[in-house]
TILOVEX-259090 format. One record per residue (C-alpha): residue in one letter; y, z, x negated. Coordinates in steps of 0.25 Angstrom, whole numbers, always signed. Example, Ala and Ser with C-alpha at 12.3 -4.5 7.8 and 13.67 -1.06 7.14 Angstrom:
# TILOVEX-259090
{site "a" {-18 +31 -49}}
{site "s" {-4 +29 -55}}
***
This chain:
# TILOVEX-259090
{site "x" {-464 -636 +663}}
{site "x" {-456 -624 +657}}
{site "x" {-444 -633 +655}}
{site "x" {-444 -637 +670}}
{site "x" {-445 -623 +674}}
{site "x" {-433 -619 +666}}
{site "x" {-425 -631 +671}}
{site "x" {-429 -627 +685}}
{site "x" {-424 -613 +683}}
{site "x" {-411 -617 +677}}
{site "x" {-409 -626 +689}}
{site "x" {-412 -614 +698}}
{site "x" {-402 -605 +690}}
{site "x" {-413 -596 +684}}
{site "x" {-412 -591 +670}}
{site "x" {-419 -600 +660}}
{site "x" {-433 -596 +656}}
{site "x" {-437 -594 +642}}
{site "x" {-445 -604 +636}}
{site "x" {-459 -599 +634}}
{site "x" {-466 -598 +621}}
{site "x" {-452 -597 +613}}
{site "x" {-447 -583 +615}}
{site "x" {-433 -580 +612}}
{site "x" {-429 -595 +612}}
{site "x" {-425 -596 +626}}
{site "x" {-417 -582 +626}}
{site "x" {-402 -584 +630}}
{site "x" {-393 -580 +618}}
{site "x" {-379 -573 +621}}
{site "x" {-367 -578 +614}}
{site "x" {-365 -564 +607}}
{site "x" {-379 -564 +601}}
{site "x" {-377 -578 +596}}
{site "x" {-366 -574 +587}}
{site "x" {-371 -560 +583}}
{site "x" {-377 -560 +569}}
{site "x" {-391 -556 +567}}
{site "x" {-394 -542 +565}}
{site "x" {-398 -544 +551}}
{site "x" {-386 -552 +547}}
{site "x" {-374 -545 +541}}
{site "x" {-359 -548 +543}}
{site "x" {-349 -551 +532}}
{site "x" {-350 -540 +521}}
{site "x" {-337 -531 +520}}
{site "x" {-333 -524 +507}}
{site "x" {-332 -509 +509}}
{site "x" {-318 -503 +507}}
{site "x" {-317 -497 +493}}
{site "x" {-305 -487 +490}}
{site "x" {-297 -491 +477}}
{site "x" {-298 -480 +466}}
{site "x" {-285 -472 +464}}
{site "x" {-278 -474 +451}}
{site "x" {-277 -461 +443}}
{site "x" {-263 -458 +436}}
{site "x" {-264 -458 +421}}
{site "x" {-261 -444 +415}}
{site "x" {-253 -452 +405}}
{site "x" {-245 -459 +416}}
{site "x" {-241 -445 +422}}
{site "x" {-237 -439 +408}}
{site "x" {-229 -452 +406}}
{site "x" {-221 -450 +419}}
{site "x" {-219 -436 +416}}
{site "x" {-213 -439 +403}}
{site "x" {-205 -450 +408}}
{site "x" {-199 -441 +419}}
{site "x" {-196 -430 +409}}
{site "x" {-189 -440 +399}}
{site "x" {-180 -445 +410}}
{site "x" {-177 -431 +414}}
{site "x" {-173 -426 +400}}
{site "x" {-165 -439 +398}}
{site "x" {-158 -437 +410}}
{site "x" {-155 -423 +407}}
{site "x" {-150 -426 +393}}
{site "x" {-141 -438 +398}}
{site "x" {-135 -428 +408}}
{site "x" {-132 -418 +397}}
{site "x" {-126 -428 +388}}
{site "x" {-118 -437 +398}}
{site "x" {-118 -430 +411}}
{site "x" {-113 -416 +407}}
{site "x" {-103 -423 +397}}
{site "x" {-96 -431 +408}}
{site "x" {-95 -418 +417}}
{site "x" {-91 -409 +406}}
{site "x" {-80 -419 +401}}
{site "x" {-74 -420 +415}}
{site "x" {-74 -404 +417}}
{site "x" {-68 -402 +403}}
{site "x" {-56 -412 +406}}
{site "x" {-54 -404 +419}}
{site "x" {-54 -391 +412}}
{site "x" {-44 -396 +401}}
{site "x" {-35 -401 +412}}
{site "x" {-36 -387 +420}}
{site "x" {-33 -380 +407}}
{site "x" {-20 -388 +404}}
{site "x" {-16 -386 +419}}
{site "x" {-17 -371 +417}}
{site "x" {-9 -371 +404}}
{site "x" {+2 -379 +410}}
{site "x" {+3 -370 +422}}
{site "x" {+4 -358 +413}}
{site "x" {+16 -351 +407}}
{site "x" {+19 -358 +393}}
{site "x" {+20 -349 +380}}
{site "x" {+33 -349 +373}}
{site "x" {+33 -358 +361}}
{site "x" {+37 -346 +351}}
{site "x" {+25 -338 +356}}
{site "x" {+12 -339 +348}}
{site "x" {+0 -343 +357}}
{site "x" {-9 -331 +360}}
{site "x" {-22 -336 +366}}
{site "x" {-29 -328 +376}}
{site "x" {-44 -326 +375}}
{site "x" {-51 -334 +387}}
{site "x" {-62 -328 +396}}
{site "x" {-76 -331 +393}}
{site "x" {-79 -345 +398}}
{site "x" {-64 -348 +401}}
{site "x" {-59 -362 +398}}
{site "x" {-47 -359 +390}}
{site "x" {-43 -370 +380}}
{site "x" {-44 -385 +377}}
{site "x" {-50 -391 +364}}
{site "x" {-45 -405 +360}}
{site "x" {-49 -414 +348}}
{site "x" {-40 -426 +349}}
{site "x" {-48 -434 +339}}
{site "x" {-60 -433 +348}}
{site "x" {-53 -434 +361}}
{site "x" {-58 -421 +365}}
{site "x" {-52 -411 +375}}
{site "x" {-61 -400 +380}}
{site "x" {-59 -386 +387}}
{site "x" {-62 -373 +378}}
{site "x" {-69 -361 +385}}
{site "x" {-71 -347 +380}}
{site "x" {-86 -346 +376}}
{site "x" {-97 -354 +370}}
{site "x" {-108 -353 +380}}
{site "x" {-117 -365 +383}}
{site "x" {-112 -366 +397}}
{site "x" {-98 -365 +393}}
{site "x" {-99 -376 +383}}
{site "x" {-103 -386 +394}}
{site "x" {-89 -386 +399}}
{site "x" {-80 -382 +388}}
{site "x" {-79 -380 +373}}
{site "x" {-82 -366 +370}}
{site "x" {-74 -356 +362}}
{site "x" {-81 -345 +354}}
{site "x" {-75 -332 +360}}
{site "x" {-77 -324 +347}}
{site "x" {-67 -334 +339}}
{site "x" {-52 -335 +339}}
{site "x" {-43 -341 +350}}
{site "x" {-37 -355 +349}}
{site "x" {-26 -355 +338}}
{site "x" {-28 -341 +334}}
{site "x" {-32 -336 +319}}
{site "x" {-47 -336 +318}}
{site "x" {-58 -346 +322}}
{site "x" {-57 -353 +336}}
{site "x" {-71 -358 +338}}
{site "x" {-76 -368 +348}}
{site "x" {-90 -374 +353}}
{site "x" {-93 -387 +360}}
{site "x" {-104 -396 +365}}
{site "x" {-107 -409 +358}}
{site "x" {-117 -416 +368}}
{site "x" {-117 -411 +382}}
{site "x" {-107 -406 +393}}
{site "x" {-95 -415 +388}}
{site "x" {-99 -413 +373}}
{site "x" {-84 -409 +369}}
{site "x" {-89 -408 +354}}
{site "x" {-97 -421 +354}}
{site "x" {-88 -426 +343}}
{site "x" {-85 -413 +336}}
{site "x" {-93 -417 +324}}
{site "x" {-84 -429 +322}}
{site "x" {-72 -421 +319}}
{site "x" {-65 -422 +306}}
{site "x" {-56 -414 +297}}
{site "x" {-42 -413 +303}}
{site "x" {-46 -417 +317}}
{site "x" {-38 -409 +327}}
{site "x" {-44 -399 +337}}
{site "x" {-34 -394 +347}}
{site "x" {-36 -382 +356}}
{site "x" {-26 -381 +368}}
{site "x" {-24 -367 +375}}
{site "x" {-14 -363 +385}}
{site "x" {-5 -358 +374}}
{site "x" {-6 -368 +363}}
{site "x" {-13 -380 +357}}
{site "x" {-20 -377 +344}}
{site "x" {-23 -389 +334}}
{site "x" {-35 -386 +324}}
{site "x" {-38 -396 +313}}
{site "x" {-53 -398 +309}}
{site "x" {-56 -393 +295}}
{site "x" {-71 -394 +295}}
{site "x" {-77 -404 +304}}
{site "x" {-90 -400 +313}}
{site "x" {-98 -411 +306}}
{site "x" {-97 -403 +293}}
{site "x" {-103 -390 +297}}
{site "x" {-116 -386 +304}}
{site "x" {-120 -372 +307}}
{site "x" {-131 -365 +315}}
{site "x" {-126 -361 +329}}
{site "x" {-128 -346 +325}}
{site "x" {-118 -347 +313}}
{site "x" {-107 -339 +318}}
{site "x" {-98 -340 +305}}
{site "x" {-91 -352 +311}}
{site "x" {-85 -343 +321}}
{site "x" {-79 -333 +312}}
{site "x" {-64 -332 +311}}
{site "x" {-65 -338 +298}}
{site "x" {-78 -346 +298}}
{site "x" {-88 -342 +287}}
{site "x" {-79 -331 +282}}
{site "x" {-81 -318 +291}}
{site "x" {-73 -309 +282}}
{site "x" {-61 -318 +282}}
{site "x" {-49 -315 +292}}
{site "x" {-44 -328 +298}}
{site "x" {-31 -333 +295}}
{site "x" {-31 -347 +302}}
{site "x" {-34 -352 +316}}
{site "x" {-48 -359 +314}}
{site "x" {-56 -368 +324}}
{site "x" {-71 -369 +324}}
{site "x" {-79 -380 +332}}
{site "x" {-94 -379 +335}}
{site "x" {-104 -388 +342}}
{site "x" {-118 -392 +341}}
{site "x" {-121 -401 +329}}
{site "x" {-133 -408 +335}}
{site "x" {-133 -416 +349}}
{site "x" {-146 -407 +352}}
{site "x" {-146 -392 +353}}
{site "x" {-148 -387 +338}}
{site "x" {-142 -374 +331}}
{site "x" {-133 -383 +323}}
{site "x" {-118 -382 +326}}
{site "x" {-107 -390 +320}}
{site "x" {-94 -383 +317}}
{site "x" {-80 -387 +313}}
{site "x" {-68 -379 +309}}
{site "x" {-53 -381 +310}}
{site "x" {-40 -374 +308}}
{site "x" {-28 -373 +317}}
{site "x" {-17 -382 +313}}
{site "x" {-7 -382 +324}}
{site "x" {-3 -373 +337}}
{site "x" {+6 -379 +348}}
{site "x" {+9 -369 +359}}
{site "x" {+8 -374 +373}}
***
């Protein structure tokens, strides 16, 4: 009977009736509800975002980087002092020597029968040229032995004699940096020639005591006396004294060599 009534209602266009006695079975179901999960059913489980912990820099690594940077800085500085300043100083020395010779050529020559009378240069003035043929050395000489002056020239001790004059003509030069004009000074031998050129003459000294055979303290001034080691004796010869650092690092030790004038050639 119920089926007949439902069929009749369908034929008349009415909504179908719900079959009695079975509540909910006849209820229409919407498509959206058909795919919705039940209220108690959970979807796919998602892992929560977890931030990765930051790596801490080791103090040892920091110290290592600092030491490496310091080492590279010091090494670079030393390389510049030894090689960089050497190239620059040698170029400047060659230019200075050339300028001196040009000045002397342009000056009025001294008559050959007149003895050379050297003039005391002003402090810091580049006045003469030193040559050591056996060591292929040619370098300007300036008046004074200040540290700054020695970076560009061999220094003359102003308290000592002038070139070629009776007494002790004393010079100082560097061995390692800023051109290192005295780099090979300790290899000098007895009878090696040391030539000093001035506007008036060329003086040739002969080595009598090589620098490799005498070491003194930097405060030992007796080597600069008119007659080294004999302060009460008046000089009768034109002597030469060469001084430089004995070691390649800064120490108070100084190597000292002596020579005597052998020949004078007026310019």
